[in-house]
C-alpha positions in Angstrom: 79.7 61.7 125.2 78.2 59.0 122.9 79.3 58.3 119.4 76.2 60.1 118.1 77.1 63.1 119.9 80.6 63.1 118.5 79.4 62.6 115.0 76.8 65.4 115.4 79.8 67.7 116.7 81.7 66.8 113.6 78.7 67.8 111.5 78.3 71.1 113.1 82.0 72.1 113.3 82.4 71.1 109.7 79.7 73.5 108.6 81.1 76.2 110.9 84.6 75.7 109.3 83.2 76.3 105.8 81.8 79.6 106.8 84.6 81.2 108.9 87.9 82.7 108.1 90.4 79.8 109.0 93.2 82.4 109.4 91.4 84.2 112.2 89.7 81.2 113.9 92.2 78.5 114.8 89.9 77.1 117.4 87.5 75.7 114.8 90.3 73.6 113.3 91.3 72.4 116.6 87.8 71.5 117.8 86.9 69.8 114.6 90.1 67.6 114.6 89.4 66.8 118.2 85.8 65.7 117.4 87.2 63.7 114.3 89.7 61.9 116.5 87.2 60.9 119.0 84.9 59.4 116.3 88.0 57.6 114.7 89.2 56.2 118.1 85.8 54.9 119.0 85.6 53.4 115.5 89.0 51.7 115.7 88.2 50.2 119.1 84.8 49.0 118.3 86.2 47.4 115.1 88.1 45.0 117.3 84.9 44.4 119.4 82.0 44.3 117.0 83.7 42.0 114.4 80.6 41.3 112.5 80.4 45.1 111.5 84.3 45.6 111.2 83.9 46.9 107.7 81.5 49.5 108.7 83.6 50.6 111.7 86.7 50.9 109.4 84.8 52.9 106.9 83.9 55.4 109.7 87.4 55.5 110.9 88.6 56.1 107.4 86.1 58.8 106.7 87.2 60.7 109.9 90.8 60.1 109.1 90.6 61.7 105.7 89.4 65.1 106.9 91.6 64.9 110.1 94.8 64.4 108.0 93.7 67.1 105.6 93.5 69.7 108.4 96.5 68.5 110.1 99.1 70.7 108.5 97.4 73.9 109.1 96.7 73.0 112.6 100.6 72.2 113.2 101.4 75.5 111.6 99.0 77.4 114.0 100.4 75.6 117.0 103.9 76.6 115.9 102.9 80.2 115.8 101.6 79.9 119.3 104.9 78.4 120.6 106.8 81.4 118.9 106.2 83.2 122.3 109.2 81.1 123.6 111.6 83.0 121.3 113.3 86.2 122.7 111.8 89.4 121.6 114.9 90.4 119.5 114.6 87.5 117.5 110.9 87.3 117.1 110.4 89.0 113.8 112.5 86.4 111.8 110.8 83.6 113.5 107.3 84.9 112.9 108.1 85.6 109.2 109.2 82.0 108.8 106.2 80.5 110.6 103.7 82.7 108.9 105.0 82.3 105.4 103.2 78.9 104.6 99.9 79.9 106.2 98.1 81.0 103.2 98.8 77.8 101.2 98.0 75.6 104.2 94.6 77.5 104.5 93.9 76.8 100.8 94.6 73.1 101.3 92.5 72.8 104.5 89.6 74.6 102.7 89.8 72.0 99.9 89.7 69.1 102.4 86.6 70.6 104.0 84.8 70.9 100.7 86.0 67.3 99.6 84.6 65.7 102.9 81.6 63.5 102.1 79.0 65.0 104.4 76.1 63.0 102.8 78.0 59.8 103.7 78.7 61.1 107.1 75.0 61.7 107.5 74.1 58.2 106.4 76.5 56.7 109.0 75.0 59.0 111.7 71.8 57.2 111.1 73.2 53.7 111.8 76.6 53.6 113.5 75.4 55.0 116.9 72.9 52.1 117.3 75.7 49.6 116.5 77.9 51.4 119.1 75.1 51.2 121.6 74.8 47.4 121.2 78.6 47.0 121.1 79.1 48.8 124.4 77.1 46.3 126.3 79.8 43.7 125.8 81.9 44.6 128.7 84.5 41.6 128.7 85.5 42.6 125.2 85.8 46.2 126.2 87.9 45.3 129.2 90.2 43.1 127.0 90.6 46.1 124.6 91.4 48.5 127.4 94.0 46.2 128.9 95.7 45.6 125.6 95.8 49.4 124.8 97.4 49.9 128.2 100.0 47.3 127.4 100.7 48.8 124.1 101.0 52.3 125.4 103.1 51.3 128.4 105.6 49.4 125.9 105.9 52.3 123.9 106.6 54.5 126.9 109.5 52.2 128.0 111.0 52.4 124.4 110.7 56.1 124.5 112.3 56.7 127.9 115.3 54.5 126.5 115.6 56.3 123.2 114.2 59.8 124.0 113.9 60.5 120.2 111.1 62.5 118.7 109.7 59.5 116.9 109.5 57.3 119.9 108.0 60.0 122.1 105.4 60.7 119.3 104.4 57.0 119.2 103.9 57.0 122.9 101.8 60.2 122.7 99.5 58.4 120.1 99.4 55.3 122.4 98.4 57.3 125.4 95.8 59.2 123.4 94.3 55.9 122.1 94.1 54.4 125.7 92.5 57.6 127.0 89.9 57.8 124.2 89.2 54.1 124.5 88.5 54.5 128.2 86.6 57.8 127.8 84.3 56.5 125.1 84.0 52.7 126.0 84.6 52.5 129.8 83.6 55.8 131.3 83.6 54.5 134.8 87.2 53.4 134.6 88.1 56.6 132.9 86.8 58.6 135.8 89.4 57.1 137.9 92.4 57.9 135.6 91.3 60.9 133.7 93.6 63.1 135.5 96.9 61.3 135.0 96.1 60.4 131.5 95.3 63.9 130.5 98.5 65.3 132.2 100.5 62.7 130.3 99.0 63.5 127.0 99.4 67.2 127.4 103.1 66.7 128.3 103.7 64.4 125.3 101.8 66.9 123.1 104.1 69.7 124.3 107.1 67.6 123.5 105.9 66.8 120.0 105.1 70.5 119.3 108.5 71.5 120.6 110.2 68.9 118.3 108.3 70.2 115.3 109.3 73.8 116.3 112.9 72.8 116.6 112.9 71.2 113.2 111.3 74.2 111.7 113.8 76.7 113.3 116.9 74.7 112.7 118.2 76.9 109.9 116.5 80.1 110.9 118.1 81.4 114.3 120.3 79.8 116.8 118.8 81.7 119.8 115.3 80.6 118.9 116.4 77.1 118.4 118.2 77.1 121.9 115.0 78.5 123.4 112.9 75.5 121.8 115.5 72.9 123.0 115.6 74.3 126.6 111.8 74.2 126.8 111.8 70.7 125.4 114.4 69.5 128.0 112.3 70.9 130.8 109.1 69.2 129.6 110.8 65.7 129.0 112.0 65.9 132.7 108.5 66.8 133.9 107.0 63.9 131.8 109.6 61.5 133.1 108.9 62.6 136.6 105.2 62.0 136.4 105.3 58.8 134.4 108.1 56.6 136.0 108.3 55.0 139.3 105.1 54.8 141.2 103.6 57.5 139.0 100.9 57.8 136.4 101.3 54.3 134.8 100.9 52.6 138.2 97.8 54.6 139.0 96.2 53.7 135.5 97.1 50.0 135.9 95.5 49.8 139.3 92.3 51.2 137.9 92.0 48.4 135.4 90.8 44.8 136.3 93.5 43.4 138.6 92.1 39.8 138.7 93.9 37.3 136.5 90.5 35.4 136.3 88.7 38.5 135.1 91.7 39.2 132.6 91.4 35.6 131.4 87.8 35.7 131.0 88.0 38.9 129.0 90.6 37.3 126.7 88.5 34.1 126.2 85.4 36.0 125.3 87.5 37.9 122.6 89.0 34.9 121.1 85.7 33.1 120.9 84.0 36.2 119.3 86.7 36.1 116.7 86.3 32.5 116.0 82.6 32.9 115.6 83.0 35.9 113.2 85.5 33.6 111.1 83.3 30.6 111.2 85.9 28.5 113.2 84.8 25.8 115.5 85.3 26.2 119.3 88.0 23.5 119.6 90.2 25.2 117.1 89.6 28.6 118.7 90.7 27.2 122.1 93.8 25.7 120.5 94.7 29.2 119.2 93.8 30.8 122.5 96.6 28.7 124.2 99.2 29.7 121.6 98.1 33.4 121.9 98.1 33.3 125.8 101.9 32.4 125.5 102.4 35.8 124.2 100.8 37.6 127.2 104.3 38.4 128.7 105.7 39.7 125.5 105.5 43.3 123.8 105.7 44.6 120.4 102.4 43.3 118.9 99.4 44.6 120.6 97.1 41.9 121.7 94.1 44.2 121.3 94.2 43.9 117.6 92.6 40.9 116.0 95.2 40.7 113.4 97.5 38.1 115.2 94.3 36.1 116.3 92.8 36.2 113.0 95.8 35.2 111.2 96.1 32.0 113.4 92.3 31.3 113.1 91.5 32.1 109.6 91.0 29.0 107.3 93.8 28.7 104.7 91.2 28.8 101.9 90.1 32.3 102.9 93.0 34.1 101.0 91.2 37.4 100.6 90.5 37.4 104.4 94.2 36.6 105.2 95.5 39.5 102.8 93.3 41.9 104.6 94.4 40.7 108.0 98.0 40.5 107.1 98.4 44.4 106.8 95.9 45.3 109.5 98.5 46.7 111.8 101.8 46.4 109.8 102.7 43.2 111.5 106.3 42.4 110.7 106.9 39.6 108.2 108.6 37.3 110.8 105.3 37.4 112.8 103.2 36.8 109.7 105.4 33.8 108.8 105.0 32.4 112.3 101.2 32.6 112.5 100.9 31.3 108.9 103.1 28.3 109.4 102.4 27.3 113.0 99.8 27.4 115.7 102.1 26.5 118.6 102.8 29.1 121.1 106.5 28.5 121.0 106.9 29.6 117.4 104.8 32.7 118.1 106.7 33.7 121.2 110.0 33.4 119.4 108.7 35.5 116.5 107.5 38.3 118.6 110.4 38.3 120.9 112.6 38.9 117.7 110.4 41.7 117.0 110.7 43.2 120.5 114.5 43.4 120.0 113.9 45.7 117.1 111.1 47.7 118.8 107.3 47.7 117.9 106.1 48.1 114.4 105.1 51.5 113.1 101.6 52.5 113.9 99.2 53.7 111.1 
């Protein structure tokens, strides 16, 4: 589906959600959040490809995120009610009472978010953003660069999650896999067709783990038998995810579907760097110098090379302080990396900074 179709789906589902009883129609909340997430993921990806219109793409992503977050608490509560089926029958009444108690207030909050949504602003964006997307989607080297970097980011988060196995790390991996899946689905459908099945399976497994972690936290002080059932289900799904994702599993399949040639990868990276340089008004020689420094980061993890935050910090002229301030917080880059890109262009300084970040794990995702 195109961006225009996703935005139209948001429009229609928003109107439907305003007219139905949210307590009796959980599907509309889920479907609307899926449509919003797809618009947001597309906008976030194209903000790193269509740099001239970055502010427009970020505006679209922000509009989608506002309503998405406003519906999140209700959707989580509805999912928890579905997962209550795991609880033994003789303990179900207490668990159902606990899970149903906050629903009325959450429905009110969701209704307020629906009414506050700027539908006129959304309609204005529907008239312009699909055309910008159509143009940006012709720039395949930049799209491939984004897909490769999103893969690297999600794979690094997976490695950390398998080491820590805590809810936060697994949740970050779920977000990374979801971003990779939606990037390929929306921007590179030919590549997505090759990896749709393993990506969907991983996302579903990680989604179940997230739901069970939330359920376990909700039931921690309610009933020991219910909590034990949630923990047992979580252990089973974690083992299933590990089996499908490690060794020669899903990650290997996905990587093989992406461009294997070092020449192609380098061409994509160069196209991206030069595009960024042009958007900042930096000459080609300076851009190539920065490219050599950033290329030295290719073997490291912790800062996704898909984002322009690192490259823009290197390339932006010192006099452009407002641009630097905006860039600095783009992806929550740690201070040690920001200092390195501010003070030096050489690759060694950048590599050293990012390796120090690697030892502490990746920065939190927005």
